[in-house]
Structures are given as structure tokens and as C-alpha cells.
C-alpha positions in Angstrom: -36.0 -3.8 59.1 -32.3 -5.2 58.6 -31.1 -7.6 59.9 -27.7 -7.6 61.1 -24.9 -9.7 59.5 -23.6 -11.8 62.4 -25.1 -13.9 64.5 -26.9 -14.2 67.9 -23.4 -14.6 69.8 -21.4 -14.2 67.7 -19.9 -9.8 67.6 -18.6 -10.4 64.3 -14.5 -10.2 66.1 -11.9 -12.5 65.2 -10.3 -14.9 68.2 -8.3 -12.5 69.7 -4.3 -12.5 69.2 -2.0 -11.6 71.3 1.0 -10.0 69.2 3.9 -9.2 71.5 7.1 -6.7 70.2 10.2 -6.2 71.2 8.9 -3.4 73.6 6.6 -6.3 75.6 3.1 -4.4 74.2 0.3 -6.1 73.3 -1.6 -5.9 69.9 -5.4 -6.7 69.1 -6.5 -6.7 65.1 -10.5 -7.2 64.4 -12.2 -9.0 61.5 -13.2 -7.0 58.9 -14.9 -10.1 57.1 -18.1 -8.8 58.2 -18.0 -4.9 57.1 -22.3 -2.9 57.6 -23.0 -0.9 54.9 -25.0 1.0 56.6 -28.2 1.1 58.6 -32.2 2.3 57.1 -34.8 2.1 59.3 -37.4 0.5 57.4 -39.8 -0.9 59.1 -43.6 0.5 57.9 -44.9 -0.3 60.9 -43.2 1.6 63.2 -42.3 5.5 63.7 -38.5 6.0 64.4 -39.4 10.0 66.1 -43.0 9.5 67.9 -41.9 12.6 69.9 -42.3 14.9 66.5 -46.5 14.4 66.5 -46.6 16.6 69.4 -44.5 19.1 68.2 -46.1 19.2 64.9 -49.1 19.6 66.8 -48.1 22.9 69.2 -45.9 24.0 66.0 -50.3 23.8 64.1 -51.8 25.5 67.1 -49.1 27.9 66.9 -49.7 29.1 63.2 -46.2 28.0 61.9 -47.8 27.2 58.4 -50.2 29.1 57.7 -48.2 31.9 58.7 -44.8 30.3 56.5 -47.6 30.8 53.5 -48.7 34.4 54.5 -45.4 36.0 54.7 -42.8 33.8 52.8 -42.0 35.2 48.9 -39.8 32.4 47.4 -39.8 33.0 43.3 -40.5 30.1 41.2 -42.2 26.2 42.1 -39.5 26.0 44.8 -41.2 28.2 46.7 -43.8 26.7 46.5 -46.4 25.6 49.5 -43.7 27.1 51.4 -45.7 26.6 55.1 -45.3 22.5 54.7 -42.1 22.9 53.5 -40.8 24.9 56.6 -43.1 22.4 58.9 -40.8 19.7 57.0 -37.4 21.9 58.2 -38.9 22.1 61.9 -39.8 18.7 62.3 -36.4 17.7 61.5 -34.6 19.9 63.6 -36.3 18.4 66.3 -35.8 15.2 65.6 -32.7 15.8 65.0 -31.1 16.4 61.1 -28.1 18.8 60.4 -27.7 18.5 57.2 -29.5 18.4 53.9 -29.7 15.0 53.2 -31.0 14.2 57.3 -33.8 15.4 55.6 -35.0 11.7 54.8 -35.5 10.5 58.0 -39.1 12.3 57.8 -39.6 9.0 55.5 -38.7 6.7 57.7 -40.9 3.6 58.3 -43.9 4.6 59.2 -44.0 8.6 58.7 -45.4 9.1 55.7 -48.7 7.7 57.8 -48.6 10.2 60.6 -46.9 12.9 58.4 -49.2 14.4 55.4 -47.1 14.4 52.4 -43.0 14.6 53.9 -41.0 16.2 51.6 -37.7 14.7 50.0 -34.4 16.1 51.1 -33.5 17.6 47.6 -37.3 19.4 47.5 -36.3 20.8 50.6 -32.3 21.5 50.6 -34.1 23.8 46.8 -35.8 25.9 49.0 -33.9 26.7 50.7 -31.6 27.3 48.0 -33.8 30.0 46.5 -33.6 31.8 50.0 -32.5 35.3 49.7 -31.3 37.4 52.8 -35.1 39.2 52.6 -36.9 35.9 52.8 -34.9 35.3 55.6 -36.4 38.8 57.5 -39.2 37.8 55.7 -39.1 34.1 58.2 -38.1 36.4 61.4 -41.4 38.3 60.5 -42.5 34.4 61.2 -40.5 33.4 64.3 -41.9 35.9 66.4 -45.3 35.7 65.9 -45.3 32.0 66.0 -43.1 32.3 69.2 -46.5 34.3 70.4 -48.4 32.1 69.4 -46.1 29.8 71.8 -46.4 32.2 74.5 -51.0 32.3 74.5 -51.0 28.4 74.2 -48.2 27.2 76.8 -46.2 28.3 79.5 -43.4 29.0 78.1 -43.1 32.7 78.9 -44.6 33.3 82.5 -44.2 35.7 84.5 -44.1 37.9 80.9 -45.2 41.0 82.5 -43.5 40.6 85.8 -39.3 41.0 86.6 -37.9 40.2 83.1 -34.4 40.0 82.0 -33.2 40.2 78.7 -29.1 39.0 77.3 -28.7 39.9 74.4 -24.9 39.0 72.8 -23.7 38.7 68.2 -22.0 36.3 66.7 -21.2 35.6 63.8 -22.2 32.4 61.2 -19.6 31.0 59.0 -20.6 30.8 56.2 -19.2 30.1 52.0 -19.2 31.6 48.6 -19.3 34.8 47.9 -23.0 35.1 46.8 -24.0 35.1 50.3 -26.2 37.5 50.8 -25.3 39.8 53.6 -22.3 38.1 54.4 -18.7 39.9 54.9 -15.6 40.1 57.2 -15.6 41.4 60.7 -14.1 41.5 63.5 -13.7 37.4 63.4 -11.9 37.3 60.4 -14.1 35.0 58.6 -16.8 35.5 55.7 -20.3 35.3 57.4 -23.8 36.7 58.9 -23.7 39.0 62.3 -26.6 37.3 64.3 -27.3 39.4 67.5 -29.4 36.7 69.5 -31.5 37.7 72.0 -32.7 35.6 75.4 -35.4 36.5 77.7 -35.9 34.9 81.1 -38.4 34.7 83.8 -38.2 34.8 87.2 -40.7 31.3 86.3 -39.8 30.5 82.9 -36.5 28.9 81.5 -34.3 31.5 78.9 -35.7 31.0 75.6 -34.2 32.8 72.6 -36.1 35.8 71.3 -36.4 36.0 67.4 -33.1 37.6 66.5 -31.9 39.9 63.5 -29.5 38.9 61.2 -27.1 42.9 59.8 -24.6 43.0 57.2 -20.9 42.0 58.7 -19.5 45.7 57.9 -15.7 45.3 56.9 -14.3 47.5 59.2 -16.5 47.5 62.1 -14.0 45.8 65.1 -16.8 45.0 66.8 -20.5 44.7 66.9 -22.6 46.5 63.5 -23.6 49.5 63.5 -27.8 50.3 64.6 -30.0 48.6 62.7 -31.5 51.6 60.8 -28.5 52.1 59.2 -27.7 48.3 58.0 -27.6 48.3 54.5 -30.9 45.7 53.8 -30.8 43.7 50.0 -34.7 43.8 49.1 -36.3 41.0 49.7 -38.6 40.9 46.7 -41.9 42.4 48.5 -41.3 45.9 49.8 -41.8 49.0 49.1 -38.7 49.9 49.8 -36.0 47.4 49.8 -33.2 50.0 51.1 -35.7 51.5 54.2 -35.7 48.2 56.8 -38.3 49.5 58.6 -40.2 49.4 55.5 -39.6 45.6 54.5 -42.0 43.0 54.4 -40.7 41.7 57.4 -43.4 44.4 59.9 -45.9 43.6 57.6 
């Protein structure tokens, strides 16, 4: 474990010096003699996010890894072991990672003793960069089946057979780069992907975001994109007729 550079009882602060300006305002200056360059969780016997153990166990019960292996067709070696990589990405996000570099937390401390083969951030980044718009649709199919597994094994959607409230709303997710498949300029004026988010609520269950859908943002549409069946779909690599969404790998 990295030791704090300052000693016990010392806060690394200099003696407080008050300088009275002409207007009578006092100022305090901190000492910069003991800067901290960085902190690393490197104790080999401790786990920084022990709560990941039950989360990953639940994901395995819902067959997240197996479903990703069966549905994702990311080409080349970057798409190898897709199930493990998807599990790693989900675990990292649950632990608070919001960037590729943050995925390094899966290798901190004793993480390697409780999780098999934690991937390096660079490996996970190469995996995600190989995704096309069609691969995102394949991942949608995985998410739909995982939610079904969660409903069977947990009370996340209790009373689903009774009265159900469904809220559907759209949002523009900003992306950068002209090669982003499915992106365009919509009503928000920024280049992005148009996502429809559906939330399901029952009388005895909290709101749950069900698998959503992305559509190409039409350049001349002022609000919500047209019906999904009319939305142009780039090929995902495994579709028989990639221009027809009803024949996409999502439905397989």
C-alpha cells in the first residue's frame, strides 16, 4: 500500500501566514513541499470492490458471458472471448469506471485472485473500437435475454403480469468522428446516435430500463426518428439481409 508522504499528525501544511492587503482581506497560503503524484490500490491481499463478487455471480446465472459469445460476431482477434470481455466491461462500470483507463481497477490488489483473467484496459478498448452499428444491435439482443434471466431469478420485475407502466423517451448520445456508424445531426444540433429508452414499472417493482434501441439520426427530422422499420441499418456482418432490420441478427 502506498504510504502517505506526510508523517502522523502533520497535514503537509505550512504555518498559516496572514497577509493583510490594503482592503483588509486576509490570505492563507498552502505548502507544496509534499505533493502526491498519485495513489494506487496495490495491496495484494485486499479487494477494492468486494461488491463485484455477487454482481458477477448473478451475471453468470443469467448467462451474460455465454450469450455474448453466442451473439457477438466481432471480427479478428479483437473479438475473441467476447463473453469474458463483456463481463469485464460490465463489472468495471458497476465498480464506477467511466472510461477505458478506469478499467484498470479490475486488476488492482487481489482482483486477480477472485476473477479469472482480468483484461487490460487496452485490450478492452481494442474490443470496443472494433464494434460496428450492427454489433451494437447484437449486444442489444444479449441485453434483452439477460433481462429475461434477471426476471426469472430475481424480483426485479415482480407483478409483471398485472398493471405495467411503460415510459418511452428518446435522447441524443453525442459521438465524435465522421466514421461513427448510425450517427447524424438531429434536432439537438450535435452529431450523435438517437436512442429510444423504455422504462417499465410495476406496482411492486422499481423502474427498470428495458433493452433500448438506437436509430440513425435523420438529418432533416426535427424530433423523433421515423418508425424503426424505416430506419436504415448498416450491416452487422452476420445478417442475411442487413438492410432489413427484421432479418437482423438481433432477432436470432
